[in-house]
N, C-alpha and C positions, 0 to 999 in steps of 0.2 A: 414352445420355448420362446421366451422373450429375449431380445438382444439389447445389451447395454454397452455404451461406449463411455469410457472415462478419458476425458480430454486433457491435453497439455500436462501430462505427468512427466515434466522435464527431467526430474531426478530419479525416475523409476522407483518412487517411494510409496505411491498410493497403495499398492498391493500389500505392503507390510504393515499398514496402520489400521486395517479393518479386517473383519472376518468375511471376506468375499465368498469363501467356500460355503457359507450358510445359504447362499443363493443357488447352489448347485441343484440341477434338475428343474429349476424354474427359470433361471436367467443365465444366458451366456454372456459373460463379461469380458470385454477386451480393453486393453490400455493403449492409449496413443501417447507416445513420448515426445513427438516433435510438433511444433506449431504447424497447424494445417494451412493457415494463411487465407487464401481466397475463399469466397463462398462456394465456388465450384469444387474446391478441394474438400471443404467440409461436407458438402452434399455427397460427394463420392465416397467419403470415408464413413459417414454415419447415416446415410439415407435409409438403411434397412433397420434402424434402431427405434424401438419404442421408448427406450430410456436413455437419457444422456446425463452424465455427471460433469458439470462445468467447474473448472478450477478457477475460482475468483472471476476476474474479468479478462482472462487471457484470450478467450474466443468470444467475440461479440455475437449476440443473437438478435439482430434487427428483424423487422417484419419481412424484409425481402428474403432473408435466409429461412426464417420459420415457415414461410409459405411454401418453401421447397422441401419441407420435411413432413410430408403428410402422415407418416407412420408414428411420428413423435407424440407421445402421450404424457410423459413425465420428464421434466427438466429439473434436475437437482443442482443447486449452486452451493458451493462452500460459503459459509457465512449467511447472514440474514439480510444482506443487501447486495445487489449486483446491478450497477448502472448500465451494464452492457446488454442487459436483457430487456426487450420491449414487452413489458408486462401487459400493456393494453392489447398488443397483438396476440400474446399467448392466451389471454382470456377469450378473445374473439375466435381463435382457432381451436379452442378446446384443449389446450396444453396446460397441465397442472405444473406449477412451479413451487418447489419446496426448498427450504434452506437448511442450514445446519448450525450447530453451536460453534463456538470458537474460543480461543484463549486470548483474552484481551491484552494482558501485560506484555506480550511479545514485542509489539511495536514500540511501546514506551521504553522497554529495555534496549532495543536496537537504537532508538533515538539517542540514548545516553552513550551507547557504544560508539556511535558516530561522533558525538560531541567530544568525548574524551579522546577518541582516536585522532580527530583532527587537532584538538588543542595540544596534544603531546606528540603529534607527528608519528604515530605508532607505525603506520604502514611504511613510511619512508625510512624510519630508523631500523625497522625489522629487515627491510630489503637491503639496506646498507650493511647491517651486521652480517647477514647471510652471504653477502657478496665480498666480505672482507674489506669493506669501506671504512671511512673515518669512524673513530670511536666518539660518539656524541657529535652530531653535525647540525642539530637544531636546538633552539631554545623554546621551550613550551609556553603556551598561554596558561595563566592561572585562571581558575574557575571561581574560587571564593572571592566574594566582594564584587563580582561582575553582575551585570543586569541581564537576566534571562527574559526574553520577550516571548510570550506564548500566544500564538494566533489561533484561537479556538480553545476554550476551556471546558470542553466536554469530558467524557470519560478518559480518553487518552491524554488530552491536554492537562487534566488535573493530576494524572499520575506523573507526568513529566515535571509539572510544576512542583509537586511534593518533593521529588528528588532534587530539584534545583534548590529548594529551601534547605534540604538536608546538607547540601554542599555549601551553605552559607551565602547563597546568591540572593540578590534583590530580584523579585519576580513580578513582572508586569504582564497583564493579559488584556486582550481585546478581541471581540468579534462583534458583528453587527447587532446581535440581540443579547449580548452579554450584559448582565446587570451588575451594579456595584455590590449588591447583596450577595450574589453568587461569588464574586471575588473575595469578599470579606469572609464568607464561609470557607473558602479554600485557602485563606491566609495569604492572598496575593493582592497586589495593587491594580486597580482598574486604570488602564492607560488613558481612557477618555476618548482618544482618537487613534485611528490607524497610523497617522503621521507621527504621533508621539511615540507609539509603540516602536515604529521603525527607527526613529531618530535616536532613541535612548537605549536600544537593545545592543548589548555586546554579542549576544547569541540570539538569533530569531529562529524559533522552531514552529513549524506549521502543523496544525491538527484540525483542519477543516474538511468537511465532506465536499467532493467535487460536485458542483451544481452550476446552473446558469449564472447564479449570483457570484460564485467564487472562481469560475474559470477565468484565468488571466487577471485575477485581482491584484497580483504583484507584477506590475509592468515596469517600464523604464523609469517613469516618474517616481514610483514607490521605491524602487531600488536606489535611486539617487538620494532618498531621504536617509539611507543607512550610513553608519559610520564606515570609514575606509578600513577600520580594524575589525569590522563585524563579520560574524559567520552566519550564513543562512543554512538552515537544516530543513529538509523536506522529506518526511516519511509518510506523507498523506497521499497526494496524487500529483503527478508531474504538471499537468496543465493549469494548476492553481497559480503557478509562476510562469510568466511569459518566457519561453525557452530562449528565444533570440535575445531578449533584453538581459537575461541572466548571463548568457555567454559573453555578451558585450561587457557587462559589469565585471566579470571575472577576468577577461582579457585585458581590460583597461585598469585593473586593480582598484576599482572603485569600492569593492568590498574585499575583505581578506580571503574569503573562500566560501565554498559551499560543500555541505555534506549531504549527499543525495541517495535515497533508496528507491525513488520513483521517477519515471520519465514519461515524456509525451508518447513515445513509441517503445513498447516492450515486446521482446527483448531489445535492448539498445543496439542499434546497428554497429557492426564491428568498426566502421570508420568514423563513428560519431565524434564530434569535437569534445564532448564531455568526457570521453575516454582518455583524452590526451592532455587536458589542462592540468598543470602541476598544482593548482590551488583548489582541486576538486578531490574529495574523498567519496567514492561511489561504491555502492553495493547493489546486487541485482534483485531488488524488491524482496528483501529478506524479512521484512517486518512481521509477517505472519508465518514465516517458515520456521516452525519449531515443533518439537515432538508433541507437545500438548495440543497445539493447534491442529496438527495433522491427525491425531487420534480423534479429536472432536469432529473435524471435517469429514473424514472418510468413515468413521464409525457411525456418525449420524446419517451419512449418505446411504449406507447399507440399510440402516433402520428406516429411512424414508422410503426406500424401495419396497421393503417388506410391508410397511404400513399401507402403502398405496395398493400393493397387490392384494392385501387383506381387506381392502375397502374402508380403511380408517386413516386417511392421509394425515401426516403430522407436519408442523412447521410450514404451513402453506403461506406463500408470499402473495400479497394482493397489492393493488394500486394504492 
């Protein structure tokens, strides 16, 4: 009997989105609902497992940890990219890494939920209404006619841009390798430079992959280019924006606010400043947390396990 651990199932949802019973008799599956934290805790919890299913990037798998898991043979990650797994180390240690499908529009939809939620102060007004507070205590920001700046016009950025156009917004886009031809094809304007994108955007939304090139790409100098009335939206990865610089900009009201679904440390510590600032609308990394995504993630995870056991691995991740 093989042993499989499904990690970081915070919502106790993984069991209900796939046919884990189809593994009965071949694989003993257990679900971990809390963040394990330290490498020692991970080793203690899953050291006996040949198979591990990792939920996105919630638990890192650096070489130091992988070397302490000699029984591990198959590591399945939800999605087809996981920057928290050392793929060079897995290859050298003989650990196969497989991915899963996903439901792309979820993050784009959440991006607009955050934009509209902040613009019309939905959370504040809802809390006030429930508490018997003032009837209408804020004046919302209009979307039509404003400039939407899209940092990264890939699959997600293009979806967000299309919705911006539907709202009657002017849409600017920029990334290091973005061409004017790609912008024209998407019906948006090429900003030309990052500074112009920042300075002209009423709403700036980030859709870049976290890499050495993008880590900290929006720091104090870049945030100072933004309008004092501007909203920064990040549903990509927290470290793309320098957290200390963002907090300073929010505290000093150098930008109107931030709508955030991603953070440097997740789960966000209970005493974190971003939980307390009144010009922050925050959600707990919900971009990929949808029924369609979970069906794809966990359904494919079970399929990956079966395929591997049958000697025909699928969705193999390589360097």
